C-alpha positions as CSV (number, residue, x, y, z in Angstrom):
1,M,-104.1,105.7,-105.6
2,L,-101.6,108.4,-106.6
3,E,-103.7,109.5,-109.5
4,K,-106.7,109.9,-107.2
5,M,-104.6,111.8,-104.7
6,R,-103.3,114.2,-107.4
7,K,-106.9,115.0,-108.5
8,A,-107.9,115.6,-104.9
9,L,-104.9,117.9,-104.5
10,D,-105.8,119.9,-107.6
11,A,-109.4,120.3,-106.2
12,A,-108.0,121.5,-102.9
13,V,-105.6,123.9,-104.5
14,D,-108.4,125.3,-106.6
15,A,-110.7,125.7,-103.5
16,I,-108.1,128.0,-101.9
17,G,-107.4,129.9,-105.1
18,G,-103.9,128.6,-105.3
19,Q,-101.6,127.4,-108.1
20,P,-99.9,124.0,-108.6
21,R,-96.5,123.8,-107.0
22,E,-93.9,121.2,-107.8
23,G,-92.7,120.9,-104.2
24,Q,-96.2,120.5,-102.9
25,I,-97.0,117.7,-105.4
26,A,-93.7,115.9,-104.6
27,M,-94.4,116.1,-100.9
28,A,-98.0,114.9,-101.3
29,E,-96.9,111.9,-103.3
30,A,-94.2,111.1,-100.7
31,V,-96.8,111.3,-97.9
32,A,-99.3,109.1,-99.8
33,N,-96.5,106.5,-100.3
34,A,-95.6,106.6,-96.6
35,L,-99.2,106.0,-95.6
36,S,-99.7,103.2,-98.1
37,D,-96.4,101.4,-97.5
38,R,-96.3,102.2,-93.7
39,H,-92.9,103.8,-93.5
40,H,-91.7,107.0,-91.9
41,L,-91.0,110.2,-93.7
42,L,-88.9,113.3,-92.9
43,V,-89.7,116.1,-95.4
44,Q,-88.3,119.6,-95.5
45,A,-90.7,121.9,-97.2
46,G,-89.4,125.4,-97.6
47,T,-91.6,128.5,-97.1
48,G,-94.3,128.8,-99.7
49,T,-94.6,125.0,-100.4
50,G,-98.0,124.7,-99.0
51,K,-97.1,121.8,-96.8
52,S,-100.3,121.6,-94.8
53,L,-102.3,120.7,-98.0
54,A,-99.5,118.3,-99.0
55,Y,-100.1,116.2,-95.9
56,L,-103.8,116.8,-95.3
57,V,-105.0,115.8,-98.8
58,P,-103.2,112.4,-99.0
59,A,-104.3,111.6,-95.5
60,L,-108.0,112.3,-96.3
61,V,-107.8,110.4,-99.7
62,H,-106.4,107.3,-98.0
63,G,-109.1,107.4,-95.4
64,K,-106.6,107.1,-92.6
65,K,-107.4,108.5,-89.1
66,V,-104.6,111.0,-88.8
67,L,-103.3,112.9,-85.8
68,V,-101.6,116.2,-86.7
69,A,-99.5,117.7,-83.9
70,T,-98.2,121.3,-84.1
71,A,-95.8,123.3,-81.9
72,T,-97.7,126.6,-82.1
73,L,-101.2,127.7,-81.5
74,A,-101.0,129.8,-84.6
75,L,-100.5,126.8,-86.9
76,Q,-103.2,124.8,-85.0
77,R,-105.7,127.6,-85.7
78,Q,-104.6,127.9,-89.3
79,L,-105.4,124.2,-89.8
80,V,-108.8,124.0,-88.1
81,E,-110.1,127.5,-88.9
82,R,-108.7,128.1,-92.4
83,D,-107.1,125.2,-94.2
84,L,-109.5,122.3,-93.4
85,P,-112.7,124.3,-93.7
86,R,-111.6,125.7,-97.1
87,I,-110.8,122.4,-98.7
88,K,-113.5,120.3,-97.0
89,G,-116.3,120.9,-99.6
90,A,-114.1,120.4,-102.6
91,L,-112.6,117.1,-101.3
92,E,-116.0,115.7,-100.2
93,K,-117.2,116.3,-103.8
94,E,-114.1,114.7,-105.2
95,L,-114.1,111.7,-102.8
96,G,-117.8,111.2,-102.5
97,R,-117.9,111.0,-98.7
98,E,-118.2,113.3,-95.7
99,L,-114.9,114.4,-94.1
100,T,-114.6,115.4,-90.4
101,F,-111.9,117.1,-88.4
102,A,-111.5,118.2,-84.8
103,V,-109.1,119.8,-82.4
104,Y,-108.2,118.3,-79.0
105,K,-106.1,119.8,-76.2
106,G,-105.3,118.8,-72.7
107,V,-108.0,118.9,-70.0
108,G,-106.5,122.1,-68.5
109,N,-107.4,123.9,-71.7
110,Y,-111.1,123.5,-71.0
111,L,-113.3,125.0,-68.2
112,C,-114.2,122.5,-65.5
113,L,-118.0,123.0,-64.8
114,Q,-117.7,121.0,-61.5
115,K,-115.0,123.2,-60.1
116,M,-116.7,126.4,-61.4
117,N,-120.0,125.4,-59.6
118,S,-118.5,123.9,-56.5
119,A,-120.2,125.2,-53.3
120,E,-116.8,125.6,-51.6
121,A,-113.8,127.3,-53.0
122,D,-110.5,125.4,-53.0
123,P,-107.1,127.3,-52.7
124,D,-107.3,128.3,-56.4
125,G,-110.7,129.9,-55.9
126,E,-109.8,131.5,-52.6
127,V,-107.2,133.6,-54.5
128,L,-110.2,135.2,-56.3
129,L,-111.9,136.1,-53.1
130,E,-108.6,137.7,-51.8
131,I,-108.1,139.8,-54.9
132,G,-111.3,141.7,-55.5
133,T,-110.2,143.1,-58.8
134,L,-110.5,139.6,-60.4
135,E,-114.3,139.4,-59.6
136,K,-115.2,141.1,-62.9
137,D,-113.1,138.6,-64.9
138,A,-114.7,135.7,-63.0
139,K,-118.2,136.9,-63.8
140,R,-117.3,137.3,-67.5
141,L,-116.0,133.8,-67.7
142,R,-119.0,132.3,-65.9
143,A,-121.4,134.2,-68.3
144,W,-119.5,132.9,-71.3
145,A,-119.5,129.3,-69.9
146,E,-123.3,129.5,-69.5
147,T,-123.8,130.6,-73.1
148,P,-125.3,127.8,-75.2
149,G,-123.0,126.2,-77.8
150,V,-119.6,127.5,-76.4
151,S,-116.6,125.2,-76.6
152,G,-115.2,125.8,-73.1
153,D,-111.8,126.1,-74.8
154,R,-109.5,128.6,-73.2
155,D,-108.5,130.0,-76.7
156,D,-112.2,130.8,-77.4
157,A,-112.9,132.2,-74.0
158,P,-112.9,135.9,-73.0
159,D,-109.5,137.2,-72.1
160,V,-109.3,136.9,-68.3
161,D,-106.5,136.9,-65.8
162,R,-104.7,133.5,-65.7
163,R,-105.5,133.1,-62.0
164,V,-109.2,133.3,-62.9
165,W,-108.7,130.5,-65.5
166,Y,-106.8,128.3,-63.0
167,A,-109.6,128.7,-60.5
168,N,-112.0,127.2,-63.0
169,S,-110.0,124.5,-64.6
170,V,-108.2,121.3,-63.6
171,S,-105.3,119.3,-64.8
172,G,-105.7,115.8,-66.3
173,R,-104.4,114.3,-63.0
174,E,-107.0,116.2,-61.0
175,C,-110.0,115.3,-63.2
176,I,-112.4,112.7,-61.6
177,G,-113.5,111.5,-65.0
178,K,-116.8,111.6,-66.9
179,D,-118.5,108.6,-65.2
180,D,-118.1,109.9,-61.6
181,C,-118.6,113.6,-62.2
182,A,-122.0,115.3,-61.8
183,Y,-121.2,117.4,-64.9
184,G,-119.8,114.5,-66.9
185,S,-122.5,114.7,-69.7
186,Q,-121.9,118.5,-70.1
187,C,-118.1,118.4,-69.7
188,F,-116.4,120.5,-72.3
189,A,-113.2,118.4,-72.3
190,V,-115.2,115.1,-72.6
191,N,-117.3,116.5,-75.5
192,A,-114.2,117.7,-77.3
193,K,-112.6,114.3,-76.9
194,A,-115.7,112.5,-78.1
195,K,-115.8,114.6,-81.3
196,A,-112.1,113.9,-81.8
197,Q,-112.6,110.1,-81.4
198,T,-114.6,109.9,-84.7
199,A,-112.9,112.6,-86.7
200,D,-110.8,111.8,-89.8
201,V,-108.2,114.4,-88.8
202,V,-107.5,115.4,-85.2
203,V,-105.3,118.5,-84.6
204,T,-103.4,118.6,-81.3
205,N,-100.2,120.0,-79.9
206,H,-96.7,118.5,-79.4
207,T,-96.9,118.7,-75.6
208,L,-100.0,116.5,-75.3
209,L,-98.6,114.0,-77.7
210,A,-95.3,113.9,-75.9
211,I,-97.0,113.4,-72.5
212,E,-99.0,110.4,-73.9
213,I,-95.8,108.9,-75.5
214,V,-93.6,109.3,-72.4
215,D,-96.3,108.1,-69.9
216,S,-97.5,105.3,-72.2
217,H,-101.0,106.2,-71.3
218,P,-103.7,107.0,-73.9
219,I,-104.8,110.6,-73.9
220,L,-105.5,111.2,-77.6
221,P,-107.7,109.3,-80.0
222,E,-106.4,106.2,-81.8
223,R,-104.9,106.9,-85.1
224,D,-103.4,105.2,-88.2
225,A,-100.6,107.8,-88.7
226,V,-99.0,110.8,-86.9
227,I,-98.0,114.0,-88.7
228,L,-95.5,116.2,-86.8
229,D,-95.7,119.7,-88.2
230,E,-93.0,122.2,-87.0
231,A,-91.1,119.0,-86.3
232,H,-87.8,120.8,-85.6
233,E,-89.4,121.7,-82.2
234,F,-90.7,118.3,-81.2
235,M,-87.7,117.1,-79.2
236,D,-87.6,120.3,-77.2
237,R,-91.4,120.3,-76.6
238,T,-91.1,116.7,-75.5
239,T,-88.3,117.5,-73.1
240,Q,-90.3,120.4,-71.7
241,A,-93.4,118.3,-71.3
242,V,-91.6,115.7,-69.2
243,T,-89.4,118.0,-67.2
244,E,-90.3,117.7,-63.5
245,E,-90.7,121.0,-61.5
246,L,-90.8,121.4,-57.7
247,T,-91.8,124.8,-56.3
248,V,-93.0,126.1,-53.0
249,A,-96.3,127.2,-54.6
250,R,-97.0,123.7,-56.0
251,V,-96.3,121.9,-52.7
252,E,-98.2,124.5,-50.6
253,R,-101.2,124.3,-52.9
254,A,-101.4,120.5,-52.5
255,A,-101.0,120.8,-48.8
256,K,-103.8,123.4,-48.5
257,M,-106.1,121.3,-50.6
258,A,-105.4,118.3,-48.4
259,K,-105.9,120.2,-45.2
260,K,-109.2,121.7,-46.4
261,H,-110.8,118.5,-47.7
262,L,-109.1,115.9,-45.5
263,P,-108.5,117.4,-42.1
264,G,-106.5,115.3,-39.7
265,K,-103.0,114.2,-38.8
266,A,-101.9,113.3,-42.3
267,S,-102.8,116.7,-43.8
268,E,-101.3,118.5,-40.7
269,A,-98.0,116.6,-41.3
270,F,-98.2,117.5,-45.0
271,A,-98.7,121.2,-44.2
272,K,-95.7,121.1,-41.8
273,A,-93.5,119.4,-44.4
274,A,-94.6,122.1,-46.9
275,D,-93.6,124.9,-44.5
276,N,-90.2,123.3,-43.9
277,F,-89.6,122.9,-47.6
278,A,-90.6,126.5,-48.3
279,E,-88.1,127.7,-45.7
280,A,-85.3,125.5,-47.0
281,L,-85.9,126.4,-50.6
282,N,-86.1,130.1,-49.9
283,D,-82.8,129.9,-47.9
284,F,-81.2,128.0,-50.8
285,A,-82.5,130.6,-53.3
286,A,-81.1,133.5,-51.2
287,D,-77.7,131.7,-51.1
288,V,-77.7,131.2,-54.9
289,R,-78.6,134.9,-55.5
290,N,-75.6,135.9,-53.3
291,D,-73.3,133.6,-55.1
292,P,-74.4,133.3,-58.8
293,T,-71.8,130.6,-59.5
294,K,-74.1,128.2,-57.6
295,A,-77.0,128.8,-60.0
296,G,-77.8,126.5,-62.9
297,R,-77.0,122.9,-63.2
298,L,-76.7,120.8,-60.1
299,P,-74.5,117.6,-60.1
300,E,-76.8,116.2,-57.3
301,L,-79.6,117.4,-55.0
302,P,-78.2,120.0,-52.5
303,A,-77.7,118.5,-49.1
304,Q,-79.8,121.2,-47.4
305,L,-82.8,120.3,-49.5
306,E,-82.7,116.5,-49.2
307,A,-84.3,116.1,-45.8
308,P,-87.1,118.7,-46.5
309,I,-87.9,117.1,-49.8
310,R,-87.9,113.6,-48.2
311,K,-90.4,114.8,-45.7
312,V,-92.6,116.2,-48.5
313,K,-92.5,112.9,-50.3
314,E,-93.4,110.9,-47.2
315,A,-96.2,113.3,-46.1
316,S,-97.7,113.5,-49.5
317,A,-97.6,109.7,-49.9
318,A,-99.5,109.3,-46.6
319,V,-102.2,111.6,-47.8
320,V,-102.6,109.7,-51.1
321,A,-102.7,106.4,-49.2
322,L,-105.5,107.8,-47.0
323,I,-107.5,108.9,-50.0
324,N,-107.0,105.5,-51.7
325,A,-108.2,103.7,-48.5
326,D,-111.4,105.7,-48.1
327,S,-114.1,104.3,-50.3
328,D,-117.1,105.6,-48.3
329,V,-117.4,108.9,-50.2
330,I,-120.3,108.7,-52.7
331,D,-121.3,112.4,-53.1
332,P,-120.2,113.4,-56.6
333,D,-118.9,116.9,-55.5
334,S,-116.9,115.4,-52.6
335,M,-115.5,112.7,-55.0
336,A,-114.4,115.5,-57.4
337,E,-112.8,117.5,-54.6
338,R,-110.9,114.4,-53.4
339,A,-109.8,113.6,-57.0
340,R,-108.3,117.1,-57.2
341,V,-106.5,116.7,-53.9
342,K,-105.2,113.3,-54.9
343,G,-104.1,114.5,-58.3
344,A,-102.2,117.5,-56.9
345,T,-100.7,115.6,-54.0
346,N,-99.7,112.6,-56.1
347,E,-97.9,114.9,-58.6
348,V,-95.9,116.4,-55.7
349,Q,-95.1,113.0,-54.3
350,Q,-93.9,111.6,-57.6
351,T,-91.8,114.7,-58.4
352,A,-90.2,114.6,-54.9
353,T,-89.4,110.9,-55.4
354,K,-87.7,111.6,-58.7
355,M,-85.7,114.5,-57.3
356,L,-84.4,112.4,-54.4
357,K,-83.2,109.6,-56.9
358,P,-82.2,111.2,-60.2
359,S,-80.7,108.8,-62.8
360,G,-77.5,109.3,-64.6
361,H,-79.5,110.1,-67.7
362,Q,-81.2,113.2,-66.2
363,V,-80.0,116.7,-65.5
364,M,-81.1,118.7,-62.4
365,W,-80.9,122.5,-62.1
366,F,-82.2,125.4,-59.9
367,E,-83.7,128.6,-61.3
368,P,-83.4,131.3,-58.6
369,T,-85.7,133.9,-60.1
370,F,-88.8,131.7,-59.4
371,S,-87.1,129.4,-56.9
372,T,-87.7,126.3,-58.9
373,L,-86.0,122.9,-59.0
374,Y,-86.0,121.2,-62.4
375,L,-85.3,117.6,-63.4
376,A,-85.2,116.8,-67.2
377,P,-84.1,113.8,-69.3
378,L,-80.8,114.2,-71.2
379,S,-82.4,112.5,-74.2
380,V,-86.0,111.7,-75.2
381,S,-85.1,109.9,-78.5
382,Q,-85.2,106.3,-77.1
383,V,-88.7,106.7,-75.5
384,L,-89.9,108.3,-78.7
385,R,-88.5,105.5,-80.7
386,A,-90.1,102.8,-78.5
387,N,-93.5,104.4,-77.9
388,L,-94.1,106.4,-81.1
389,L,-92.1,105.2,-84.1
390,T,-92.9,101.5,-83.8
391,D,-96.6,102.1,-83.6
392,T,-97.7,104.1,-86.6
393,P,-96.1,105.8,-89.7
394,V,-94.8,109.2,-88.6
395,I,-94.5,112.1,-91.1
396,A,-92.3,114.8,-89.7
397,T,-92.2,118.1,-91.6
398,S,-90.9,121.6,-91.3
399,A,-89.3,124.4,-93.3
400,T,-86.1,123.7,-91.4
401,L,-85.1,120.1,-90.8
402,S,-81.6,119.8,-92.2
403,V,-78.3,121.0,-90.7
404,G,-75.6,121.6,-93.4
405,K,-77.9,119.7,-95.9
406,S,-78.1,116.6,-93.6
407,F,-81.2,115.3,-91.8
408,D,-79.2,113.1,-89.4
409,S,-79.2,115.5,-86.4
410,I,-83.0,116.1,-86.3
411,A,-83.7,112.5,-87.2
412,K,-81.7,111.1,-84.3
413,S,-83.2,113.6,-81.9
414,I,-86.8,112.4,-82.7
415,G,-85.7,108.8,-82.4
416,F,-85.2,107.6,-86.0
417,V,-82.3,105.2,-86.6
418,V,-79.9,106.6,-89.1
419,G,-76.4,105.4,-90.0
420,G,-77.2,101.7,-89.5
421,S,-75.2,99.6,-87.1
422,D,-73.5,102.5,-85.3
423,D,-76.7,102.9,-83.3
424,E,-77.1,100.7,-80.2
425,D,-80.7,100.0,-81.0
426,S,-80.5,99.5,-84.7
427,E,-80.7,95.7,-84.4
428,D,-83.9,95.6,-82.4
429,E,-86.5,93.0,-83.6
430,F,-90.0,94.2,-84.2
431,E,-93.2,92.3,-83.8
432,A,-95.8,91.9,-86.6
433,G,-97.5,95.2,-87.3
434,E,-94.7,97.3,-85.8
435,I,-92.6,99.7,-87.8
436,D,-88.8,99.7,-87.9
437,P,-87.6,103.2,-86.9
438,A,-84.8,102.8,-89.5
439,N,-87.4,102.5,-92.2
440,V,-87.5,106.2,-93.0
441,Q,-87.4,108.3,-96.2
442,M,-85.8,111.7,-96.1
443,L,-86.8,114.3,-98.7
444,D,-86.2,118.0,-99.3
445,V,-88.8,119.5,-101.7
446,G,-87.3,123.0,-101.7
447,S,-89.3,126.2,-102.0
448,P,-91.1,127.9,-104.9
449,F,-89.3,131.1,-104.0
450,D,-86.2,132.2,-105.9
451,F,-84.1,133.2,-102.8
452,A,-81.0,134.3,-104.8
453,K,-83.1,136.8,-106.7
454,Q,-85.5,137.8,-104.0
455,G,-83.1,138.3,-101.1
456,A,-79.5,139.1,-100.2
457,L,-77.5,137.9,-97.2
458,Y,-75.2,140.5,-95.7
459,L,-72.2,139.2,-93.8
460,P,-70.1,142.1,-92.6
461,K,-66.5,141.0,-91.7
462,H,-65.5,144.2,-89.9
463,I,-67.7,143.8,-86.8
464,P,-65.9,142.4,-83.7
465,E,-66.9,138.9,-82.5
466,P,-69.7,139.3,-80.0
467,G,-68.9,139.1,-76.3
468,R,-71.0,138.3,-73.2
469,D,-72.0,141.9,-72.7
470,G,-74.5,142.2,-75.6
471,P,-74.0,143.7,-79.1
472,S,-70.9,145.7,-79.7
473,K,-71.0,149.4,-80.5
474,E,-70.0,148.5,-84.1
475,A,-72.9,146.1,-84.4
476,L,-75.4,148.6,-83.1
477,T,-74.0,151.3,-85.5
478,E,-74.3,148.9,-88.4
479,L,-77.8,148.1,-87.4
480,A,-78.9,151.7,-87.2
481,E,-77.4,152.5,-90.7
482,L,-79.2,149.5,-92.2
483,I,-82.5,150.6,-90.6
484,D,-82.1,154.1,-91.9
485,A,-81.4,152.8,-95.4
486,A,-84.5,150.6,-95.2
487,G,-86.7,153.4,-93.9
488,G,-87.7,151.2,-91.0
489,R,-89.3,148.0,-92.2
490,T,-87.0,145.9,-89.9
491,L,-87.3,142.8,-87.8
492,A,-84.3,142.8,-85.5
493,L,-83.7,139.5,-83.7
494,F,-81.5,139.2,-80.6
495,S,-80.3,136.1,-78.8
496,S,-80.8,137.7,-75.3
497,W,-82.9,140.2,-73.5
498,R,-79.8,142.2,-72.8
499,G,-79.3,142.6,-76.6
500,V,-82.9,143.8,-77.0
501,E,-82.6,146.4,-74.2
502,M,-79.2,147.7,-75.5
503,A,-80.5,148.0,-79.1
504,D,-83.7,149.8,-77.9
505,E,-81.7,152.4,-75.9
506,Y,-79.2,153.0,-78.7
507,L,-81.7,153.2,-81.6
508,R,-84.0,155.6,-79.8
509,K,-81.1,158.0,-79.6
510,V,-79.7,157.7,-83.1
511,L,-83.0,157.4,-84.9
512,A,-84.7,160.1,-82.9
513,E,-85.0,162.5,-85.8
514,L,-86.5,159.9,-88.2
515,E,-90.1,159.0,-88.3
516,I,-89.5,155.3,-87.4
517,P,-91.7,153.8,-84.7
518,I,-89.7,151.4,-82.5
519,I,-91.7,148.4,-81.1
520,T,-89.7,146.6,-78.5
521,Q,-90.6,143.2,-77.0
522,K,-90.8,143.0,-73.2
523,R,-91.0,139.9,-71.0
524,G,-94.5,138.6,-71.0
525,D,-95.6,140.5,-74.1
526,S,-98.1,138.8,-76.5
527,V,-96.1,137.9,-79.7
528,G,-99.3,138.1,-81.8
529,T,-100.0,141.7,-80.7
530,L,-96.5,142.9,-81.4
531,V,-96.5,141.3,-84.8
532,E,-99.9,142.9,-85.7
533,R,-98.5,146.4,-84.8
534,F,-95.4,145.7,-86.8
535,A,-97.2,144.5,-89.9
536,K,-99.7,147.4,-89.8
537,D,-97.1,150.2,-89.9
538,P,-94.5,149.6,-92.7
539,K,-92.1,152.2,-91.3
540,S,-91.9,150.5,-87.9
541,I,-89.1,148.3,-86.6
542,L,-89.6,145.4,-84.2
543,L,-86.9,144.4,-81.7
544,G,-87.3,141.0,-80.0
545,T,-85.7,137.8,-78.7
546,I,-86.1,134.1,-79.2
547,S,-89.9,133.9,-79.4
548,L,-89.8,136.1,-82.6
549,W,-87.2,133.9,-84.4
550,Q,-89.8,131.5,-85.7
551,G,-93.5,131.4,-86.7
552,I,-93.7,135.1,-87.6
553,D,-95.3,135.6,-91.0
554,V,-95.2,139.2,-92.2
555,P,-95.1,139.3,-96.1
556,G,-94.9,142.6,-98.0
557,P,-93.4,146.0,-97.3
558,S,-93.3,145.9,-93.5
559,C,-90.4,143.5,-93.4
560,T,-87.6,144.1,-95.9
561,L,-84.7,143.8,-93.5
562,V,-84.2,140.9,-91.0
563,A,-81.2,141.7,-88.7
564,I,-79.7,139.1,-86.4
565,D,-77.3,140.2,-83.7
566,R,-75.3,136.9,-83.3
567,I,-75.2,133.2,-84.1
568,P,-77.7,131.8,-81.6
569,F,-75.5,129.2,-79.9
570,P,-77.0,127.8,-76.6
571,R,-75.8,129.7,-73.6
572,P,-73.0,127.9,-71.7
573,D,-75.2,128.0,-68.5
574,E,-78.2,126.5,-70.2
575,P,-78.6,123.2,-68.2
576,V,-80.0,120.7,-70.6
577,M,-78.0,121.7,-73.7
578,S,-74.7,122.0,-71.7
579,A,-75.4,118.6,-70.2
580,R,-76.1,117.0,-73.6
581,A,-72.9,118.6,-75.0
582,A,-70.9,117.3,-72.0
583,E,-72.3,113.8,-72.5
584,A,-71.3,113.9,-76.2
585,D,-67.8,115.0,-75.2
586,A,-67.5,112.3,-72.6
587,A,-68.5,109.7,-75.2
588,G,-65.6,110.7,-77.4
589,G,-67.6,112.9,-79.7
590,S,-67.9,116.7,-79.9
591,G,-70.6,118.5,-77.9
592,F,-70.1,121.5,-80.0
593,M,-70.6,119.7,-83.4
594,Q,-73.3,117.3,-82.2
595,V,-75.4,119.6,-80.0
596,S,-74.5,123.3,-80.0
597,L,-74.0,123.8,-83.8
598,P,-77.1,121.9,-85.0
599,R,-79.2,123.9,-82.5
600,A,-77.8,127.2,-83.7
601,A,-78.1,126.2,-87.4
602,L,-81.8,125.3,-87.1
603,L,-82.6,128.5,-85.2
604,L,-80.6,130.6,-87.6
605,A,-82.5,129.0,-90.5
606,Q,-85.8,129.9,-88.8
607,G,-84.7,133.4,-88.2
608,T,-83.5,134.1,-91.7
609,G,-86.7,132.4,-93.0
610,R,-88.7,135.4,-91.7
611,L,-87.7,137.5,-94.7
612,I,-89.2,136.0,-97.8
613,R,-92.8,135.0,-97.1
614,S,-94.3,135.4,-100.6
615,I,-93.4,135.3,-104.3
616,D,-93.3,139.1,-104.3
617,D,-91.1,139.7,-101.3
618,R,-87.7,141.4,-101.6
619,G,-85.1,142.2,-98.9
620,V,-82.0,141.6,-96.9
621,V,-80.9,139.4,-94.0
622,A,-78.0,140.9,-92.1
623,I,-76.1,138.7,-89.7
624,L,-74.0,141.0,-87.5
625,D,-71.6,138.3,-86.3
626,S,-68.4,137.9,-88.2
627,R,-67.8,134.4,-86.9
628,I,-70.1,133.1,-89.7
629,V,-67.4,134.1,-92.3
630,T,-64.2,133.7,-90.2
631,K,-64.8,130.3,-88.5
632,R,-64.7,126.9,-90.2
633,Y,-68.1,126.0,-88.8
634,G,-69.6,129.0,-90.7
635,S,-70.2,126.8,-93.8
636,V,-72.5,124.5,-91.9
637,L,-74.6,127.4,-90.8
638,L,-74.7,129.0,-94.3
639,N,-75.6,125.7,-95.9
640,S,-78.6,125.4,-93.5
641,M,-80.1,128.7,-94.6
642,P,-82.1,129.7,-97.7
643,P,-79.7,130.2,-100.6
644,F,-79.7,134.0,-100.7
645,W,-77.2,136.0,-102.8
646,R,-74.3,136.8,-100.4
647,T,-72.1,139.8,-99.9
648,S,-69.9,141.6,-97.3
649,D,-70.2,144.9,-99.0
650,G,-72.2,147.2,-96.8
651,A,-72.5,150.0,-99.4
652,V,-74.1,147.6,-101.9
653,I,-76.6,146.4,-99.3
654,R,-77.5,150.0,-98.1
655,D,-78.1,151.0,-101.7
656,S,-80.4,148.1,-102.3
657,L,-82.4,148.8,-99.2
658,K,-82.7,152.5,-100.2
659,R,-84.0,151.6,-103.6
660,L,-86.5,149.1,-102.2
661,N,-87.7,151.7,-99.7
662,K,-88.1,154.3,-102.5
663,D,-90.1,151.8,-104.6
664,Y,-92.5,151.1,-101.7
665,L,-92.9,154.8,-100.9
666,E,-93.7,155.6,-104.5
667,A,-96.3,152.8,-104.4
668,G,-97.8,154.4,-101.3
669,Q,-96.7,151.5,-99.0
């Protein structure tokens, strides 16, 4: 089987015009063995390995039905629009059979034809009537939906205001289902799922997989194996997917839907409870804004919110009970409307119930900007272990999985059992056909790039340790000098919006006389658009925060300097991370070493990984935080990054950047 897989890999590599790579071959063989022997695999595949082919080819050769889950839309598109179409023909010829693939997303990512064509607008649709400027977007979306052959997928649709999309889509909980819907046979979501059911490879996202795992309710097609790409993000995506949110807007929307479609005492009571909740939450938000020390993590539900939330819970439960008891409705449109009311109301009721009785393994917090109550699990590893890792082989891969050369931190967060008997669940017994979460192979296949020759890591010691007020004057001065030497060509990464804003203000002053365009990320900006502008103009610099630390791929002369303002430790007021750290401390461990440091190491590795993206790339990573060389934990961080040549000599680095810039200018780049 391995020989067959190697031939298929050669054919796939030829089809994309690539070259054989040792790391790719080693990874493909490890994936093939994991699928054959039904064990788990964690594989770190550095930039340039070609990891997508290294897991797609063995999966297709083995004839396994495989689910590939990614964290980002960019990778999802790469797989279904580039990688799989390019290798399909070559592999079909090599294997002598047809190969199929599909993408599947949550119901809310597809247009709902029933809602779009409903005679009466619900609260989502009424927004469009109130805001006349959205009418043009609504018409464009409808015209697209009526075009033969369209997917109904939001990512393929015309770019419209998000309110227009929400007015024409439903969540999975609000969907009536194919059999009872008048548009069931035409439904975009149903057709996408039907295609996915029979495909050899189904590409989806971390969030949808996480919801299925945590709810123990099948959403995605059955599969023989799961591949987690960008696996370093899976725990966070799972946590986000199962985090409960309670807002005034969500409660009021459900109450308005109930009042419109189920007029009567129950919906009147729900509307009154929604009004009381809105008043209580707005008062609490105002109190928090006046006293910022009350923001963030909550040890328990605030007393002034308990009664209003209880009323919301009771009133929403009464509406759901009324819908469940009424079986006389047979009109498909009325049934669909009631399904939406039930879904929205049930969600509010379940969230309110959980808020009133949080467990000791959850963390609650309040975010005052959007007046939102949150409730999240402290850990998701046990539910992942029980509902994912015992069912099918899981292949988890990323360019950054190890912390200080160890896989243990990421492995434990996903639910794998490492370290044997020190884990409370390590002696679980498994039924026939189940897989032991301790049966996992861990592998680092390296990278084809010669990081020590292609890049330098600049670690200045003279810059003061960063404080809470953003980058120091010394750090900003150093950054400006490096950008000047590089002739622009800089991706500057900051751990906070405050840092981005300070750098923007400073650099616009000191670089004013140079022809260096400054592109600054703002809240809500499309990352893709920013990166396109940056890549197009080699002299430009891009300033941004956390969303630019990973997934950005700009090879060539546009990015020869990656500057990082500080080690990206979690903020002390970040509720979930601080709660996890506190739990580790309380158990006799170290929250810093077990939670904060691993998180910072993985993010730092991702950030530094933005520099060398091809075999021809050259450049410098500058970390403007002296703690990485003055603190003992610095070695863990450094051992988690690509093995660049290191120096603290600024003159050497500036000379290198100047020479590199000169070479590019002479080449007309």
